[in-house]
C-alpha positions as CSV (number, residue, x, y, z in Angstrom):
1,X,21.3,4.9,-26.7
2,X,17.4,5.0,-26.6
3,X,15.7,4.7,-23.5
4,X,13.7,1.3,-23.1
5,X,10.8,0.3,-21.0
6,X,10.4,-3.1,-19.4
7,X,6.6,-3.8,-20.8
8,X,6.1,-4.8,-24.2
9,X,4.1,-7.1,-26.2
10,X,4.8,-8.7,-29.8
11,X,3.5,-11.7,-32.2
12,X,4.7,-12.9,-35.0
13,X,3.3,-15.9,-37.7
14,X,5.0,-18.6,-39.9
15,X,4.8,-21.4,-41.7
16,X,7.0,-24.3,-43.5
17,X,5.9,-27.4,-44.7
18,X,3.2,-29.0,-43.2
19,X,3.6,-26.6,-39.9
20,X,1.9,-23.4,-38.9
21,X,3.2,-21.5,-35.8
22,X,2.6,-18.2,-33.8
23,X,5.1,-16.8,-31.0
24,X,3.6,-14.4,-28.7
25,X,6.0,-12.4,-26.6
26,X,5.1,-10.2,-23.3
27,X,7.4,-8.5,-21.1
28,X,6.7,-7.0,-17.7
29,X,8.5,-5.1,-14.9
30,X,11.4,-6.9,-13.1
31,X,14.3,-6.3,-10.8
32,X,16.4,-8.3,-13.4
33,X,16.3,-10.4,-16.5
34,X,14.5,-13.5,-17.2
35,X,12.9,-15.4,-20.2
36,X,10.3,-17.9,-19.7
37,X,9.8,-20.1,-22.6
38,X,6.7,-22.5,-23.5
39,X,7.5,-24.8,-26.2
40,X,5.7,-27.8,-27.7
41,X,7.1,-31.3,-27.5
42,X,9.6,-31.9,-29.9
43,X,10.7,-28.3,-30.3
44,X,12.8,-27.9,-27.5
45,X,15.9,-27.3,-29.1
46,X,14.8,-23.8,-29.7
47,X,15.1,-22.9,-26.2
48,X,18.8,-22.3,-26.5
49,X,18.7,-20.1,-29.4
50,X,15.9,-18.2,-28.0
51,X,17.7,-17.4,-24.7
52,X,20.7,-16.4,-26.3
53,X,19.1,-13.8,-29.0
54,X,17.0,-12.3,-26.1
55,X,19.8,-11.9,-23.8
56,X,21.8,-10.3,-26.5
57,X,19.0,-7.8,-26.7
58,X,17.3,-7.4,-23.3
59,X,19.1,-6.4,-20.1
60,X,15.9,-6.4,-17.9
61,X,12.4,-7.4,-17.5
62,X,10.8,-10.9,-17.2
63,X,9.8,-12.0,-21.2
64,X,7.2,-14.6,-21.2
65,X,7.6,-16.4,-24.8
66,X,5.1,-19.1,-26.0
67,X,5.3,-21.0,-29.2
68,X,2.0,-22.6,-30.7
69,X,2.5,-24.9,-33.6
70,X,-0.1,-26.7,-35.6
71,X,0.5,-29.1,-38.1
72,X,-1.6,-29.5,-41.5
73,X,-1.5,-33.3,-42.0
74,X,-1.7,-34.0,-38.2
75,X,-4.9,-36.2,-38.5
76,X,-4.3,-39.3,-36.1
77,X,-5.3,-42.7,-37.5
78,X,-6.4,-45.8,-35.4
79,X,-5.5,-49.4,-36.2
80,X,-6.0,-52.4,-34.5
81,X,-3.0,-54.7,-32.6
82,X,-3.7,-58.0,-34.3
83,X,-1.4,-59.8,-32.0
84,X,-2.9,-58.3,-28.9
85,X,-6.5,-59.0,-30.2
86,X,-5.6,-62.6,-30.9
87,X,-4.0,-62.9,-27.7
88,X,-6.9,-61.4,-25.9
89,X,-9.6,-63.8,-28.1
90,X,-7.3,-67.0,-27.3
91,X,-7.5,-66.0,-23.4
92,X,-11.2,-65.7,-23.6
93,X,-11.8,-68.6,-25.4
94,X,-9.9,-70.3,-22.4
95,X,-11.7,-69.0,-19.8
96,X,-15.2,-69.9,-21.7
97,X,-14.2,-73.5,-21.4
98,X,-13.4,-73.4,-17.5
99,X,-16.4,-71.2,-16.6
100,X,-19.9,-70.4,-17.5
101,X,-19.5,-66.8,-19.2
102,X,-20.8,-64.7,-22.1
103,X,-18.8,-64.5,-24.6
104,X,-17.0,-61.2,-24.9
105,X,-18.4,-58.4,-27.4
106,X,-16.7,-56.4,-29.6
107,X,-16.8,-53.1,-27.9
108,X,-15.5,-55.0,-24.8
109,X,-12.6,-56.1,-26.7
110,X,-12.0,-52.9,-28.4
111,X,-12.0,-51.3,-24.8
112,X,-9.1,-53.5,-23.5
113,X,-5.8,-51.6,-23.6
114,X,-3.6,-52.1,-26.3
115,X,-6.2,-53.3,-29.0
116,X,-6.8,-50.1,-30.3
117,X,-3.5,-48.2,-31.1
118,X,-3.5,-44.6,-32.0
119,X,-0.9,-43.8,-35.0
120,X,0.6,-40.5,-35.1
121,X,1.5,-39.4,-38.4
122,X,4.9,-40.0,-39.9
123,X,7.4,-37.2,-39.3
124,X,10.0,-36.1,-42.0
125,X,13.3,-35.3,-40.5
126,X,13.8,-32.7,-43.1
127,X,10.6,-31.1,-42.7
128,X,11.1,-30.6,-39.1
129,X,14.5,-29.2,-39.3
130,X,13.3,-26.7,-41.7
131,X,10.2,-25.8,-39.7
132,X,12.3,-25.0,-36.3
133,X,14.5,-23.0,-38.6
134,X,11.9,-20.8,-39.8
135,X,10.4,-20.8,-36.2
136,X,13.6,-19.4,-35.0
137,X,13.6,-16.6,-37.6
138,X,9.8,-15.8,-36.6
139,X,11.3,-15.3,-33.0
140,X,13.7,-12.9,-34.1
141,X,11.0,-11.0,-35.8
142,X,8.8,-11.1,-32.7
143,X,11.6,-10.1,-30.6
144,X,12.6,-7.3,-32.7
145,X,9.0,-6.1,-32.6
146,X,9.2,-6.4,-28.6
147,X,12.3,-4.5,-28.6
148,X,10.9,-1.7,-30.7
149,X,7.7,-1.2,-28.8
150,X,9.8,-1.0,-25.7
151,X,12.0,1.7,-27.1
152,X,8.8,3.6,-28.3
153,X,7.2,3.3,-24.5
154,X,11.0,4.3,-23.3
155,X,10.9,7.7,-25.6
156,X,7.5,8.5,-24.0
157,X,8.9,7.6,-20.4
158,X,12.0,9.7,-21.2
159,X,9.8,12.9,-22.1
160,X,7.9,12.6,-18.8
161,X,11.1,12.0,-17.0
162,X,12.5,15.2,-18.2
163,X,9.3,17.3,-17.5
164,X,9.5,16.2,-13.8
165,X,13.2,17.1,-13.9
166,X,11.9,20.4,-15.2
167,X,9.4,20.6,-12.4
168,X,11.9,19.8,-9.5
169,X,14.1,22.3,-10.7
170,X,11.5,24.8,-11.0
171,X,10.3,24.2,-7.3
172,X,14.2,24.3,-6.3
173,X,14.2,27.8,-7.5
174,X,11.2,28.6,-5.6
175,X,12.7,27.1,-2.5
176,X,15.8,29.2,-3.2
177,X,14.1,32.4,-3.6
178,X,11.4,32.1,-0.5
179,X,12.3,34.7,2.1
180,X,11.6,32.5,5.0
181,X,14.9,30.4,4.2
182,X,17.2,33.5,4.3
183,X,19.5,33.3,7.4
184,X,18.2,36.6,8.5
185,X,14.4,35.7,8.5
186,X,15.2,32.5,10.6
187,X,17.3,34.7,12.9
188,X,14.4,37.5,13.3
189,X,11.7,34.9,14.3
190,X,14.0,33.5,16.9
191,X,14.9,36.5,17.9
192,X,11.2,37.3,18.6
193,X,10.9,34.0,20.3
194,X,13.7,34.8,22.4
195,X,12.2,38.4,23.4
196,X,9.1,36.6,24.2
197,X,10.6,34.2,26.7
198,X,12.6,36.5,28.1
199,X,9.5,38.7,28.8
200,X,8.1,36.0,30.6
201,X,10.8,34.9,33.0
202,X,14.0,36.3,34.3
203,X,15.7,32.9,34.5
204,X,16.9,32.5,30.9
205,X,20.2,33.5,29.8
206,X,20.0,36.2,27.1
207,X,23.8,35.6,25.6
208,X,23.2,32.0,26.0
209,X,19.7,31.7,24.1
210,X,21.5,34.7,21.4
211,X,24.1,32.0,20.9
212,X,21.6,29.0,20.2
213,X,19.6,31.1,18.1
214,X,22.8,31.4,15.9
215,X,23.4,27.7,15.9
216,X,19.5,27.0,15.1
217,X,19.9,29.2,12.4
218,X,23.0,27.9,10.6
219,X,21.4,24.4,11.0
220,X,18.0,25.6,9.3
221,X,19.6,27.0,6.2
222,X,18.9,24.3,3.1
223,X,21.9,25.8,0.8
224,X,23.8,22.4,0.7
225,X,20.6,20.3,0.2
226,X,19.3,22.6,-2.7
227,X,22.9,22.4,-4.1
228,X,22.8,18.3,-4.3
229,X,19.2,18.7,-5.9
230,X,20.7,20.7,-8.5
231,X,23.5,18.1,-9.0
232,X,21.1,15.2,-9.1
233,X,18.9,17.0,-11.6
234,X,22.1,17.7,-13.9
235,X,22.9,13.6,-13.3
236,X,19.5,12.8,-14.4
237,X,19.2,14.7,-17.4
238,X,22.4,13.2,-18.6
239,X,21.5,10.0,-18.1
240,X,18.1,10.1,-19.7
241,X,19.8,11.7,-22.6
242,X,22.3,8.9,-23.1
243,X,19.4,6.6,-22.5
244,X,20.5,2.6,-22.4
245,X,19.9,0.5,-19.3
246,X,19.9,3.3,-16.8
247,X,16.5,2.2,-14.8
248,X,18.4,1.2,-11.7
249,X,20.9,4.1,-11.4
250,X,17.9,6.5,-11.9
251,X,15.9,4.2,-9.2
252,X,19.0,5.1,-7.1
253,X,19.1,8.7,-7.9
254,X,15.4,9.2,-7.2
255,X,15.9,7.7,-3.7
256,X,18.8,10.4,-3.0
257,X,16.3,13.2,-4.6
258,X,13.6,12.0,-2.0
259,X,16.7,12.0,1.1
260,X,17.6,15.8,-0.1
261,X,13.8,16.9,-0.1
262,X,12.9,15.2,3.2
263,X,15.8,17.2,4.9
264,X,14.7,20.6,3.3
265,X,11.1,19.8,4.8
266,X,12.6,18.7,8.3
267,X,14.6,22.0,8.3
268,X,12.0,24.2,7.5
269,X,10.2,26.5,9.9
270,X,8.3,28.7,6.9
271,X,4.7,27.8,5.8
272,X,5.9,28.7,2.3
273,X,9.1,26.9,2.2
274,X,7.1,23.6,4.0
275,X,4.5,23.5,0.9
276,X,7.4,24.4,-1.9
277,X,9.2,20.9,-0.1
278,X,5.7,19.0,0.1
279,X,5.1,19.8,-3.5
280,X,8.7,18.6,-4.5
281,X,8.3,15.4,-2.6
282,X,5.2,14.7,-4.7
283,X,7.0,15.5,-8.2
284,X,10.0,13.1,-6.8
285,X,7.5,10.2,-6.0
286,X,6.0,10.8,-9.6
287,X,9.6,10.6,-11.2
288,X,10.5,7.5,-8.8
289,X,7.1,5.5,-10.2
290,X,8.0,6.1,-13.9
291,X,11.3,5.1,-13.3
292,X,10.2,1.6,-12.6
293,X,9.1,0.9,-15.7
294,X,12.6,1.7,-17.3
295,X,15.1,-1.0,-18.4
């Protein structure tokens, strides 16, 4: 399976009978999956189909789907409601006999609600059904294009993530080879500090200080953290290689990377090792940011 990004855009056009329509799909990053549809009045029955098909192909991201429909013979016509007009004229005549009033004008009569009716073009059930079926096919075309775009972006993201793993691996090797992380080097630096303390005062217990130095040297070793970082690199490469919806798992792995790198930095008492740890932390953050875009 291929990796997929959560971002993408697609359009599709179609026509059936007097109808022409256009689908526009846009997907953005999200923690889960959500399809948000905007359909014209009378086309609501497409909602269930669209949600089912999109749910089969997408597992993460918010997808905005908008359907625009036009009808070629959609010109509206105007007609006079003769019954309403007659009733209005009758009432006007009755009032005119009771009060001294000016006879109603034509525009006044036409302005009365119900006298003028806007008539929509008659719909044909067979034409409408065929148009909805054509619109459903056009939705599938747009959805396929969206999925393809997300996969292309996913491929590019996969290459970037593999590069980040190579960088982290290289920095881990640099940390491994750093002279300052060796137990002997740590012990030697501590011994120098102890000697300096003993020179300034005779109140220090040399044996106790030596024991503490050995304990500190042991705790300062980052062998365990480097082993876990190597394990995380192997897991990340395997997930990226297999593909599929692995965004959440890689995001969790990025947090684990960050935890181990932070521990390396906190244990370091060597400038070179600290700088290497900070560089590694920066690459891990770049890895995490890119992972946020994955399905």
